[in-house]
C-alpha positions in Angstrom: 11.3 1.9 11.9 13.6 3.0 14.6 14.1 0.1 17.0 15.8 -3.2 16.5 13.1 -5.9 16.7 10.3 -3.4 16.1 7.4 -5.0 14.2 4.6 -3.8 12.0 1.8 -5.9 10.5 1.6 -5.3 6.8 -1.6 -5.5 4.6 -2.0 -6.8 1.1 -5.3 -5.4 -0.1 -6.8 -7.0 -3.3 -9.5 -5.2 -5.3 -11.9 -7.6 -7.0 -14.0 -6.9 -10.1 -17.2 -6.6 -8.1 -15.6 -3.7 -6.2 -14.9 -5.6 -3.0 -11.5 -5.0 -1.3 -10.1 -7.7 0.9 -6.8 -7.9 2.9 -5.1 -11.0 1.7 -1.9 -10.6 3.9 -2.2 -14.1 5.3 -2.5 -15.6 1.8 0.1 -13.6 0.0 3.7 -14.7 -0.5 6.0 -12.1 1.2 9.6 -11.4 0.3 12.2 -8.9 1.7 14.8 -7.8 -0.8 17.2 -7.2 2.0 16.5 -9.5 5.0 19.6 -8.1 6.8 17.7 -4.9 7.2 14.1 -6.1 7.6 12.4 -9.5 7.5 8.8 -10.3 6.7 7.0 -13.4 7.9 4.5 -15.5 5.8 1.7 -13.6 7.5 3.1 -10.1 6.6 4.7 -9.3 9.9 7.6 -6.9 9.3 10.6 -6.9 11.7 13.4 -4.3 11.8 16.9 -6.0 11.9 19.5 -3.3 11.1 20.0 0.1 9.6 19.3 0.3 5.9 16.7 0.1 3.2 14.7 -2.8 1.8 11.9 -3.4 -0.6 9.1 -5.7 0.7 7.0 -7.5 -2.0 3.6 -9.3 -1.5 2.4 -11.5 -4.3 -1.2 -12.9 -4.5 -2.4 -14.9 -7.5 0.5 -13.7 -9.7 -0.1 -10.0 -8.9 2.6 -8.3 -6.9 2.9 -5.0 -5.0 5.9 -3.6 -3.3 6.8 -1.0 -0.7 10.1 0.6 0.5 11.1 0.2 4.1 13.8 2.4 5.8 15.3 1.3 9.2 17.1 4.0 11.1 18.3 2.7 14.4 19.5 5.3 17.0 23.2 5.6 17.4 24.6 5.0 20.9 25.7 8.1 22.7 29.5 8.7 22.8 31.2 8.3 26.1 
């Protein structure tokens, strides 16, 4: 992500024993390891806050999956 306030909708796909795959983003519990860098809403909407790295975790029915997020905001040009 490269803009402060930039957003991205995350998915949390769950594979069931019958082979069906369903996005449970709205039912998962979302957590950002570093909300000073990136926040994530209860529906899985990721928002860039500041430069840095965070790990985002989605948990659904006691099964968790994580992903890394890097926020690289552009630096202001020198005057």
